[in-house]
C-alpha positions as CSV (number, residue, x, y, z in Angstrom):
1,X,16.7,10.4,9.9
2,X,15.0,9.1,7.2
3,X,12.4,11.1,5.6
4,X,8.8,9.4,4.3
5,X,8.9,7.0,1.6
6,X,6.5,4.9,-0.1
7,X,6.6,2.4,-2.6
8,X,4.4,-0.3,-4.3
9,X,0.8,-0.3,-4.0
10,X,-1.2,1.4,-0.9
11,X,-4.6,2.0,0.2
12,X,-5.5,5.8,0.3
13,X,-5.7,5.5,4.0
14,X,-3.9,3.4,6.9
15,X,-6.3,0.7,8.1
16,X,-8.9,0.3,5.7
17,X,-9.9,-2.3,3.3
18,X,-7.2,-2.8,0.8
19,X,-8.4,-5.8,-1.4
20,X,-6.9,-7.8,-4.2
21,X,-7.9,-8.8,-7.8
22,X,-10.1,-11.5,-6.2
23,X,-11.4,-9.5,-3.6
24,X,-9.6,-10.9,-0.4
25,X,-7.7,-8.5,1.8
26,X,-4.0,-7.6,1.8
27,X,-2.8,-7.9,5.3
28,X,-1.5,-4.8,6.7
29,X,1.3,-4.5,9.4
30,X,2.6,-1.7,11.3
31,X,6.3,-1.9,11.5
32,X,7.6,0.3,14.0
33,X,10.1,1.0,17.1
34,X,10.1,2.4,20.5
35,X,6.5,1.1,21.3
36,X,4.2,3.5,19.1
37,X,6.0,6.3,19.4
38,X,9.4,5.8,17.1
39,X,9.4,5.7,13.3
40,X,7.2,3.2,11.8
41,X,6.0,2.0,8.5
42,X,2.8,0.5,7.2
43,X,3.3,-2.6,4.9
44,X,0.7,-4.9,3.1
45,X,1.3,-8.4,2.5
46,X,0.3,-11.1,0.3
47,X,0.0,-13.4,3.3
48,X,-0.2,-13.3,6.8
49,X,3.0,-12.1,8.3
50,X,2.6,-14.4,11.5
51,X,2.6,-18.0,10.1
52,X,5.6,-19.6,12.2
53,X,5.5,-23.3,11.1
54,X,8.3,-24.2,13.5
55,X,11.1,-23.4,15.8
56,X,13.9,-25.6,14.4
57,X,16.7,-24.9,17.1
58,X,18.1,-22.3,19.0
59,X,22.1,-21.6,19.5
60,X,24.0,-18.7,21.0
61,X,26.2,-16.5,19.5
62,X,27.2,-14.3,22.3
63,X,30.6,-12.9,22.0
64,X,33.5,-14.5,24.7
65,X,34.8,-11.4,26.7
66,X,38.5,-11.8,27.1
67,X,38.9,-8.4,28.9
68,X,36.0,-6.9,30.6
69,X,37.8,-3.5,32.1
70,X,41.1,-2.4,30.3
71,X,42.6,1.3,29.9
72,X,45.0,-0.2,27.6
73,X,45.0,0.9,23.9
74,X,45.1,-1.7,21.3
75,X,45.2,-1.8,17.2
76,X,43.9,-4.8,15.9
77,X,44.4,-6.0,12.1
78,X,41.2,-6.5,11.1
79,X,42.0,-7.9,7.6
80,X,43.4,-10.5,9.4
81,X,39.9,-12.2,10.2
82,X,39.7,-14.7,8.0
83,X,37.2,-15.2,5.5
84,X,34.3,-17.6,5.6
85,X,31.7,-18.7,3.4
86,X,28.2,-17.9,5.4
87,X,27.6,-14.4,5.7
88,X,26.6,-15.0,9.6
89,X,29.1,-17.4,10.2
90,X,31.7,-14.8,9.4
91,X,30.7,-12.2,11.8
92,X,33.2,-12.0,14.4
93,X,32.1,-9.8,17.2
94,X,35.8,-7.5,18.4
95,X,34.3,-5.0,20.9
96,X,30.8,-4.6,22.7
97,X,28.9,-3.0,25.7
98,X,25.6,-3.1,26.6
99,X,24.4,-0.7,24.0
100,X,26.4,-1.7,20.8
101,X,28.7,-4.3,19.2
102,X,31.6,-3.7,16.6
103,X,31.7,-6.8,14.1
104,X,34.1,-7.7,11.5
105,X,33.1,-10.0,8.8
106,X,34.4,-11.2,5.3
107,X,31.7,-13.3,3.8
108,X,32.4,-15.2,0.6
109,X,29.0,-16.3,-0.2
110,X,25.5,-14.7,-1.0
111,X,22.7,-15.8,1.5
112,X,20.7,-18.4,-0.2
113,X,19.2,-20.8,1.9
114,X,17.8,-18.4,4.7
115,X,16.5,-15.2,5.6
116,X,18.1,-13.3,8.5
117,X,16.6,-10.7,11.2
118,X,18.2,-9.2,13.9
119,X,15.6,-8.3,16.3
120,X,18.4,-7.0,19.1
121,X,19.6,-4.1,17.3
122,X,20.1,-1.6,13.9
123,X,22.9,-2.3,12.2
124,X,25.1,-0.2,10.3
125,X,27.2,-2.1,7.8
126,X,30.0,-0.2,6.3
127,X,31.1,-2.1,3.3
128,X,35.0,-1.7,2.9
129,X,35.4,-4.3,0.0
130,X,32.8,-5.8,-2.2
131,X,29.7,-5.2,-3.9
132,X,26.2,-6.5,-4.4
133,X,22.8,-5.9,-3.5
134,X,21.0,-5.9,0.0
135,X,17.6,-7.5,-0.7
136,X,14.8,-6.8,2.2
137,X,11.0,-7.2,2.8
138,X,10.9,-3.7,2.1
139,X,12.9,-3.3,-1.3
140,X,16.6,-3.8,-2.7
141,X,19.8,-1.5,-2.4
142,X,22.6,-1.8,-4.7
143,X,25.9,-1.5,-2.6
144,X,29.6,-0.5,-3.5
145,X,33.0,0.4,-1.8
146,X,32.1,3.1,0.8
147,X,28.3,2.3,1.4
148,X,27.0,2.6,5.1
149,X,23.9,0.1,4.6
150,X,21.3,1.1,7.8
151,X,19.1,-1.7,8.4
152,X,16.7,-1.0,11.4
153,X,15.8,-4.0,13.5
154,X,13.4,-6.4,12.8
155,X,14.1,-5.9,9.0
156,X,14.2,-9.2,7.0
157,X,16.7,-9.4,4.4
158,X,19.7,-11.1,2.5
159,X,22.7,-10.1,1.0
160,X,23.8,-11.2,-2.4
161,X,27.7,-10.4,-3.2
162,X,29.3,-10.4,-6.7
163,X,32.4,-11.6,-5.8
164,X,34.1,-14.0,-2.8
165,X,36.2,-10.7,-1.8
166,X,34.0,-8.9,0.9
167,X,35.1,-7.1,3.8
168,X,32.4,-5.5,6.0
169,X,32.7,-3.1,9.2
170,X,29.0,-3.7,11.1
171,X,28.1,-1.7,13.9
172,X,24.8,-3.3,16.0
173,X,23.1,-0.6,18.2
174,X,20.5,-1.4,20.8
175,X,19.2,2.1,20.3
176,X,17.9,3.6,17.1
177,X,20.0,5.0,14.5
178,X,19.6,9.0,13.5
179,X,21.0,11.5,11.8
180,X,23.0,14.1,13.8
181,X,20.2,16.3,15.5
182,X,22.3,19.4,15.0
183,X,22.2,19.0,11.4
184,X,18.3,18.9,11.1
185,X,15.8,21.4,11.9
186,X,12.4,21.0,14.0
187,X,10.9,19.1,11.0
188,X,13.5,16.9,10.8
189,X,14.9,18.2,7.4
190,X,18.6,18.4,7.1
191,X,20.0,21.9,7.3
192,X,22.3,24.1,4.9
193,X,25.3,23.4,7.0
194,X,25.2,19.6,7.2
195,X,27.7,17.5,5.7
196,X,25.1,16.0,3.5
197,X,21.5,16.1,2.5
198,X,18.8,13.8,1.8
199,X,19.7,13.7,-1.9
200,X,22.8,11.7,-0.7
201,X,20.1,9.0,0.9
202,X,19.4,6.1,-1.0
203,X,15.9,4.4,-0.7
204,X,15.0,1.5,-1.8
205,X,13.4,1.7,-5.3
206,X,13.0,-2.2,-6.3
207,X,10.5,-4.3,-4.4
208,X,10.4,-7.9,-4.5
209,X,7.0,-9.5,-4.1
210,X,6.6,-13.4,-3.9
211,X,3.2,-15.0,-3.1
212,X,4.7,-18.1,-2.1
213,X,3.5,-20.7,0.5
214,X,6.1,-23.6,1.5
215,X,9.2,-23.6,4.1
216,X,10.9,-20.8,4.3
217,X,13.8,-20.6,7.0
218,X,14.5,-16.9,8.9
219,X,17.3,-17.0,11.4
220,X,16.2,-14.5,13.9
221,X,18.6,-13.1,16.4
222,X,17.0,-12.4,20.0
223,X,19.2,-11.6,23.2
224,X,22.3,-13.1,21.2
225,X,20.6,-16.4,20.5
226,X,20.0,-17.4,17.0
227,X,16.5,-19.0,16.6
228,X,16.1,-21.1,13.4
229,X,12.2,-20.3,12.8
230,X,9.9,-22.2,9.8
231,X,7.6,-19.7,8.1
232,X,4.8,-20.8,6.1
233,X,5.1,-17.8,3.5
234,X,7.8,-16.0,1.8
235,X,8.8,-13.2,3.7
236,X,9.2,-11.2,0.5
237,X,5.6,-10.7,-0.2
238,X,5.1,-6.9,0.3
239,X,3.1,-5.6,-2.5
240,X,3.8,-1.9,-1.0
241,X,4.4,0.3,2.1
242,X,4.7,4.1,3.4
243,X,6.4,5.0,6.5
244,X,9.9,6.6,8.0
245,X,10.9,2.9,9.1
246,X,13.2,1.3,6.2
247,X,16.5,0.2,5.1
248,X,18.9,3.1,3.3
249,X,22.0,3.6,1.8
250,X,24.5,6.3,2.3
251,X,27.8,6.7,0.8
252,X,31.0,7.7,2.9
253,X,32.4,9.6,-0.6
254,X,29.0,11.4,-0.5
255,X,30.2,12.9,3.3
256,X,31.1,16.7,2.4
257,X,33.9,17.6,5.2
258,X,33.6,20.6,7.2
259,X,37.2,22.5,7.5
260,X,38.3,25.5,8.9
261,X,41.5,27.9,9.8
262,X,42.7,25.8,12.4
263,X,41.9,22.2,13.4
264,X,37.9,21.0,13.6
265,X,36.9,18.7,16.4
266,X,35.8,15.1,15.9
267,X,32.1,16.1,16.0
268,X,32.3,17.8,12.5
269,X,32.8,14.4,11.1
270,X,29.7,13.0,12.8
271,X,27.4,10.7,10.3
272,X,25.1,9.1,12.4
273,X,24.0,9.3,16.6
274,X,22.2,7.5,19.0
275,X,21.7,7.9,22.7
276,X,24.6,6.1,23.5
277,X,27.7,6.5,20.8
278,X,28.0,8.0,17.8
279,X,29.5,6.9,14.1
280,X,31.7,9.6,12.2
281,X,33.2,9.8,8.8
282,X,36.9,11.0,8.2
283,X,37.2,11.9,4.5
284,X,39.7,13.2,1.8
285,X,39.7,17.1,2.8
286,X,42.0,20.4,2.6
287,X,43.7,20.9,5.7
288,X,43.5,23.8,8.0
289,X,44.6,27.1,6.3
290,X,45.7,29.5,9.4
291,X,49.2,30.3,8.4
292,X,50.6,28.8,11.7
293,X,48.1,25.7,11.9
294,X,49.0,22.6,13.1
295,X,46.7,20.3,10.9
296,X,47.3,17.0,12.8
297,X,45.0,16.6,16.0
298,X,45.9,17.8,19.3
299,X,46.1,15.6,22.3
300,X,42.8,14.7,24.0
301,X,41.8,13.3,27.0
302,X,39.3,10.5,26.4
303,X,37.4,10.6,30.0
304,X,33.7,10.0,28.9
305,X,34.2,8.2,25.8
306,X,36.1,4.9,24.3
307,X,37.2,5.9,20.9
308,X,37.3,3.0,17.8
309,X,38.8,4.1,14.7
310,X,38.4,1.6,11.7
311,X,41.0,2.7,8.9
312,X,39.7,2.3,5.5
313,X,42.2,3.9,3.0
314,X,45.0,6.5,2.1
315,X,47.7,7.8,4.8
316,X,46.0,8.5,8.0
317,X,47.9,12.0,9.3
318,X,47.9,11.4,12.9
319,X,49.2,7.6,13.0
320,X,52.5,5.6,12.0
321,X,52.3,2.1,10.8
322,X,48.6,2.0,10.2
323,X,47.0,0.1,7.4
324,X,43.7,-0.7,5.6
325,X,41.1,-2.6,8.0
326,X,43.1,-1.9,11.1
327,X,41.1,-0.7,14.0
328,X,42.5,1.2,17.3
329,X,40.7,1.3,20.4
330,X,41.7,4.3,22.8
331,X,39.7,3.8,26.1
332,X,38.0,6.4,28.3
333,X,40.4,7.5,31.4
334,X,43.6,8.3,29.5
335,X,44.7,11.0,26.8
336,X,45.8,9.9,23.2
337,X,46.8,12.2,20.4
338,X,49.2,12.3,17.4
339,X,52.0,9.6,17.0
340,X,55.6,11.2,17.4
341,X,56.3,12.8,14.2
342,X,52.9,12.8,13.2
343,X,52.3,16.7,14.4
344,X,55.4,17.8,12.8
345,X,54.9,16.0,9.5
346,X,51.2,17.7,9.0
347,X,52.5,21.1,9.1
348,X,52.6,22.7,5.7
349,X,50.7,20.1,3.9
350,X,47.6,21.2,2.2
351,X,45.4,18.1,2.3
352,X,44.7,14.7,3.3
353,X,43.3,11.6,1.5
354,X,42.6,9.6,4.7
355,X,39.4,7.5,4.8
356,X,38.1,5.9,8.3
357,X,35.0,5.4,10.2
358,X,35.0,6.4,14.0
359,X,32.7,5.0,16.8
360,X,32.6,6.6,20.0
361,X,30.8,5.0,22.7
362,X,29.6,6.6,26.2
363,X,30.2,3.3,28.1
364,X,33.4,1.6,27.9
365,X,34.0,-1.4,25.5
366,X,34.5,-4.7,26.5
367,X,37.4,-6.8,24.1
368,X,36.4,-10.2,22.7
369,X,38.7,-13.1,22.0
370,X,37.8,-12.7,18.4
371,X,39.7,-9.4,18.9
372,X,42.8,-10.6,20.8
373,X,43.3,-13.1,18.3
374,X,44.4,-10.0,16.0
375,X,45.7,-7.7,18.7
376,X,48.7,-6.0,18.8
377,X,49.3,-6.2,22.1
378,X,52.6,-3.5,22.2
379,X,50.1,-0.6,20.4
380,X,50.0,1.4,23.5
381,X,53.9,1.9,23.6
382,X,53.7,3.5,19.9
383,X,53.9,7.0,21.7
384,X,57.1,6.7,23.1
385,X,60.0,8.8,22.0
386,X,62.7,6.2,20.4
């Protein structure tokens, strides 16, 4: 859960007169979620944030479904998604349900001639390759390998990349994204046993403010359509804000793993949660230290959720033939576990250098046509003893 943050100039109370040097008013905007009940921010603008000049076009970016109902385990080779120049064009949805979309992207160019706003979903962008700057209406965040960029729905943003070699793993959520509630006290503060704390969360500290009129293109995503909307003022015209609803960054390298004498269950790796799925971080850590421990995970049945694992780096202890950018899908309804030989290989080892991101969804995921382009159709046979 983000905590209170303020940046720039704000008046001493909400909803009172806040004037510029020439005596005219700044324009206040309540930027909130879940009606007036969720997290919100009060921002103050040089110009009215409501000045739509024209809606130029509307087009669908809805994913095309290849398999609506599948019980087959899959591996997808994520780095086979070809790079594309444009940030939005590069985003390829591979798995989807009514709660979330899992997206791969390999953008080569920064967003220059438009701004982007996703009104459907909060976004978690995991940076697998690349460095740069996330620029938003509520301030900027530098990013690098291993960063999660959490962007609440409705945030207007651009992304500047330093090079053309970029790989992103993106989760779009129809539900607000929070830190795990079991790691927070009743005030919202992260507890002592949490695997990260507020010091690890990077808030925007650099606020770009433009007081410009003209033609500013904002690509707005709504119900899987993109609307090209022309605004009369620069969307980065905020002079200050305060509240709880803003973009932030958290590095997977700052996640402190929880270990034990025997194998710990996947929830100890949990990093974010929603009402419909969780996101976990598997990071380098010491193995279990019971003298007879089997460090590899035990077989378990996915009865209530689909499990998606995105492999980032290192040698993943429970899998054979896994490389960077691979994604495994283990659907609900059938058991899965370590590949043949993995449990035996793990015995006696003291640590692992694996790095991965896991998404567990409570509703089944549908497989898209984009996913099938990079699918290993025989992965489901990889538990057979040869």
